[in-house]
N, C-alpha and C positions, 0 to 999 in steps of 0.2 A: 258663305258657301263652304269655303276650304274647311271651316270647322266641322260643317254637317257631313262632308265625305268623309274626314277622319273618323268621325264617331261610328258612320255606316261601315267603314271599313274594319273597325275594332268589333262591331256587333256581327260581321259576316265571319270575322277570325274566330269569334267565340262560338257560333255556331258550328264552323268546321271541325274545332276542337272537340266539343261536346260530341259530334258525331263518332269521333275516334276513340271515345272513352268507354271503358268496361270493366267490370271486376275481375280482377285475377283469383282464381281459388288456388290458396296456399295450401301445402300438405305437409305434414312431417314425413321424414324417410320412415318406410316399412319397418316395422318390428321385426318382421320376419328375415330381413338381412343381418340381423344381429347374430353371431354365433354365441355358444355359451361363453367362450371366454371374452368376448366382446362385453358381455352384461357384467360379467365380475370386473373386467377393468374400468369400466364408465362407472360402476358403483362405488369405486375407489378414487376417483378423481377429485384432486385438492383443489383444482381451478374454479373459479366462480362459474356456474353454469347462466351464462348469461342469454337471453331471449334475444335472437337475432332480430334486427329491424325488419318490419313486414315487407318491404319491397325485395330483401335478399333472403327471404325463405324458399325452399324447394316449391317449386310449381310445374305443371305440365301446361304448355305454351304454344301457341301457332308458332312455325317455324318458317321465315320467309327465303333462306339461304339455300344454296344447291347442294351441300355437302352430302353424301351419302349416309342413310340410316347406320348408326354405329360409330359414327365421328364425334369426337370430341372437339367442341371450338369454343375458344376463350375470349372474350370480350373485355380487354382489362381496362379499358376506359369506364364502362359502366358495371365492372365489378362482377360480371356472370360468366358463370361456365355452362355450357350447352351439351347435353348428350343427345343428339339426332336421334328421332325415332321416325317409323313409318308416317305416312299419311299428313305430312305436313306439320307434324308436331316435335317436340322435344322436351325433354325435362331440364329445367333451369335450375340452377344453384347459384347462392351467393358467394362469393370469394373474397379473400384478401389476396392483394397483388404487390409485386415490387414497386419499390420506388422507382420514379422515371429510369434514372441512370443504371438502374440495376436490374429493370425488367427483360425479360426472356420474349422474344418473336419468333415466327417463323412457323414451318412446317416441320413436326417430328414425329417419332412412333413411341409407344410404351415399349420399351426396350425390356423392361423388368417390373416385378411387381411384388411387395412384400405387406405382410400383415404384422401390426406392431414392430415397426421396424427400428434397428439401433439407428442413432444419429451421429455420423462423422463429420464435425465441421471442416469445410475446406480451408485451405491455407490463407484464401482471400478473407472469409470470415473471422479467422483468428485474427488477421491483421487489424480488422475494424474492431473487434469486440475482445478486448484482454480479458484473461483469466478463464477461458473454457476449457474443459476437460477434452482429450482426445477424441473420446467418444461417449454415447451416452447410450444405455441400454434401453431395449424397447419397452414400451410402457405407456399409461395414461398420461403421465407427466413429461414425457418425452416430447420436444418440439415438433418431431413429425407426426405425432399422434396415431390414429388406430391403421391407417393403411399409409403406402406410398407407391406411385405410379412414377416409374423413371423414364423421363424423356430422353429419346437417343436420335442421333441425326447422323447417316452415315455408318451405322453401326457403331458410332461411338456415345458414351454416355454424356450428355451436356453438361451433367451436374446441376440440372434444373430438375424438380419434381411437382406434381401434384400429390398434396398430403394434407394429412389431417392438423389439428392444432390443437394448443391447449391455452388457446386465447380467442374465444369465439367473439369476444367484444369487440373485436376488429375485423370482422366480417363486413365488407363494404368499403375498405380503406385500403391505402396504398403504402404499405409499411415495411413490408418482408424483403428479406435479402434477395428478393428475384423470383421464389417459388409460388406457386400457387396453393393458398390455403384453402381448407374447407372445415366445417365443423366436422367432428369425428364420425356423429351420426350421417352426414351427407357423404362424406368420403368412403364410409363403410357401403352404403347404398349404389355409389357411382362403380365401387371396385368389384361389386357382385355383377355387375351389369358389363364390364369389359373385359378383354384380355389382351394379352402379349400380341403386339403388332398393331393395335388399334392406331389409326391415324389421330394426331392433335393438332390442331390449326390454331394458333396464337396470334390473333389480330396485332398488326402493327400499331403503335401509340399514335393517338389520335385518328385511328380507324375503325372506332367502334361501330358494330353495325346492330345494335339493338333497337328494336322499334321502340321498346318499353324505356320509359325515362325515370330512372330509380331516383334522380335529384328531384325532379317535379314530385315524385310520390312522398319523399322524405318531407320536403317542404309543405305539401299538403295533408301530411298525417293519414293517409286514409289509401285503401287497397285500390282505387279507382284512378288509374293512370292511362296514359297512351299506349296503346297497344300496336 
């Protein structure tokens, strides 16, 4: 009898899960967001233009939280950045985030914005990585990539950024020095849709709030995932 109940329980769970399954429609960042210099720079890229795993590609999705349209929400646990839209929707991008001990969380504002920014490693990064230059000029091989959004709290630079990357193969991983990385194409798209003063909510570790299960999607190897 116990075995029968267990089988029925598994069957019921399977039916409930299947009711939550749907196909996510992935789409590339619009070409219209690329400026002439962006096209020149991206054409010169020396890094491998690796395709991002399907669960981390740009998509328009249902949005269940209550942040106002225009807000950026970062779910580091699930490696997603959401730009909240009207009508219960959001643009969802895959991201690389910081290792747990280095990650930023909290509420910030976009205090500054830059196109093809130069990179000035912080003193902490110099301590952890020897041999870095004092700064790296802007360009496609710069670690900050095509765009940078500088996160401020209380009017002060937190030294954390949302920025592009010359390592697209790590989208969906936790390896950065705390910053939030996006593909260059995605960060150009995000940059074109936000402004200085935009609110950025970075959820605390272990507080991921994405109904979409990227790990399940990666294991299943398809776009059919929980939403």
